[in-house]
C-alpha positions, -999 to +999 in steps of 0.1 A: +174-161+129+201-137+119+231-130+141+216-096+149+183-112+158+201-135+182+221-107+197+192-082+201+163-106+208+165-100+246+163-062+242+197-054+256+215-025+240+248-033+224+278-017+240+288+018+228+317+023+206+329+005+175+310-028+179+303-048+147+283-078+137+281-097+104+248-096+084+246-114+051+283-116+050+289-079+055+304-062+085+279-038+100+289-013+127+262-012+154+255+025+160+228+041+180+209+047+148+212+010+138+201-001+173+171+023+172+160+011+138+165-026+148+145-021+180+116-004+161+115-031+134+116-059+160+089-044+182+066-037+152+070-073+141+063-085+177+031-064+178+020-079+145+024-114+159+007-106+192-023-092+173-023-121+148-024-146+177-054-127+192-035-117+224-052-090+244-041-054+241-019-036+249+005-053+225+034-030+233+046-006+260+061+016+233+039+048+232+046+054+195+040+019+182+010+016+205-008+044+186-037+028+166-027+045+133+008+031+132+015+012+100+014-026+099+046-046+097+034-060+064+018-037+038-007-064+027-020-066+063-035-031+064-072-025+060-071-009+026-047-035+011-070-062+024-100-045+007-080-043-025-072-080-024-107-092-014-129-067-033-110-056-063-084-082-073-096-117-061-133-112-057-140-132-089-120-146-118-112-121-145-087-115-173-052-104-166-060-071-184-090-064-161-070-074-130-042-050-139-066-022-149-087-026-117-056-027-095-042+005-111-075+022-108-079+014-071-043+021-061-043+055-076-070+066-052-064+040-026-098+045-010-125+019-006-153+045-006-141+060-038-141+025-054-175+017-041-189+050-054-174+043-088-188+007-089-223+019-078-223+045-106-206+027-135-209-010-126-179-034-122-149-016-138-133-034-167-107-025-192-131-028-221-158-006-205-135+021-191-146+056-200-122+082-184-147+110-188-175+092-172-153+080-143-141+116-139-177+129-136-185+103-110-155+113-089-163+150-095-196+143-077-177+132-046-155+162-046-184+186-052-201+171-021-169+178+000-159+141+000-123+130-005-114+109-035-077+102-026-063+085+005-041+105+028-020+074+034+004+084+006+005+110-021+002+098-057+015+126-079-006+132-110+007+132-145+004+166-163-020+156-191-038+189-194-066+186-169-072+210-140-083+183-116-058+157-104-082+128-108-089+137-144-052+135-151-049+101-134-079+087-153-064+101-186-032+082-177-051+049-173-069+056-206-035+061-223-021+029-207-050+010-222-050+028-255-012+024-262-011-013-252+010-009-221-014-029-200-014-056-227+024-057-226+023-061-188+000-091-191+019-107-220+041-137-211+078-131-212+104-154-227 
């Protein structure tokens, strides 16, 4: 445990003024902002472990952290990241190029229902069978039926590749990454 972890584990606030601790060999002034951040991070971590150990709710008395849509302490623990891991990346063995392609395709939209709609319409996405126009038409169907294609969890800016619709530009980017060999370079071993 870090010195800060030992000092702050009991929840007591540090004294006001110029109080300092050493973290990773650096002198850090403990300000109100430092304390607030530390307290937030420590409580989020504690909630994660309470939930992981199947303790009954409520897992915290903090009204902000107690809200159900508060982010997980670990990104890989959230519902969508778990879906990505189990249904897109590690659902079956595949080539490195297909794994990279599928991961990029999913993460651009970051929505399980968009992925499932694509798979239902085009089959299992692979680098070799990718057709940006066909995928764009499939996603157009969702939008035309007032369904969202992108997650609201974070905004993925689209490249300006000449298309009016954002998802067409994203799919064109993936097409270009496949065409120009970038995905192949990512998968290539390094010296």
